[in-house]
N, C-alpha and C positions, 0 to 999 in steps of 0.2 A: 504494500500500500504506500502510495506517495504521500509525503508530508509537504505542505506548502506554507510559506511564510504568511503571517497575518496580513501582510500588505497585498496579497493576491486576491483577485476577483475572477469570477467565472461568468462568461456570457456565451449563450448558444443561440444560433439562428438556424432556420430551416428553409429549404427550397425544394420545389417539386422535382422529382426524378423523371427522366424519360421513361415511358411505359415499356420499352423493349428490353430493359435490363432486369436481371433477377431481383435486385434489391427493391425494385418498384413493386413487385408482387407482395413483398413483406411489409414495406414501410411507406411507399408512395412519396416519401420525402427523405431528404438527407439532412441530418443535423450535424453542424460543425460547432464544437465548443472550444473556446479559447480560455486558458488560464493566463491572466495577464497580471504582471506586477504593476500595481497602480502608481507607484512612484517612478519607476524606470521606464515603463511601457513595454518591457520585454515579454514576449510570448514564452511562457515557461513550459506549457504542456498543451496538447491538442486532443480532443476526442472527436470521433467521427462515427456515424452510423452505417457506413458502407459495409457490405457483407464480408469481403475478404480481408484477412489480417494484413496481407501485403499492401493493399490500397490504404488501409488505415495507418499503417506504420510509415508508408511512403509520404503521405500527406503530412503526418506529424514531423517527419524529418525535413520536409520542405519548409514548414512554417515555424518550427521551434527555433527560438533564438532571435527571430526578427523583432524589431522594435516599432510598435505602432505610434510612438511619440515622434520618432525620427523618420519613418518611412510613410509615404502616402499609401492609403489602402489600395489604390489602383496598382501601385508598384508591387505590393504583396500579392495581389490577385494575378498580376502578370506572371509572377513566378510559377503559379499553378498552371496557367495557360501554356507556359513554355515547357513544363516538365510533366504534367499529368495529362495523359491523352486517353483516359477512359471515357466511356459514353456519358458518365455523370459529370464531366468537366464543367459544363455551364452551371449546373445546380450547385456544385461544390464552390465555384467562384461566387455565386450569389450568396450562399450561406456564409462564407468567410467574410465577405464585405459587410453583410448584415450584422455579424457578430462584432466586427470592429466598429461599425456605426452605433450599435447599441451601447458599446463600451463608452464611446465619446459622448453620447447623449447623457449617460449616467454621470460621467466625469464632469461634464459641463453644467449639469443640473445642481451641483453642489452637494449631491448625496454621498460622494466619496468621503471616506472617513480615514483619519489617521488611526492607526492601531492604538488601543487604550492599554496602557500598562497597569497591571494590578500590583499590589504591594510585593508579591513574590518575584516579579520580574524587574523591579526597579533597584 
């Protein structure tokens, strides 16, 4: 089980899958979740609802380590377009962009919080 710093947040977004791929018969949508360090903007981890382990691990490898504070979401999506050529490519791109947009909506709404230290941590 992964352990994430208190400064991390998780956002997930979904996009409709093309009907001709096996994952569409099970899910109809693909979900891409990003665990983002809210202070640095680094993508620490990625979850994906695609069926094959290889596709999930590949997308994680492509996205992990990128920084949403320093890189435009379109540049991150372009990495997927250039490297992932599965039939779900368009849906994956839409879901990644949606997760990044949701993160910035939350960040800009003032709801982001600094971690609260309790007496045991100070």
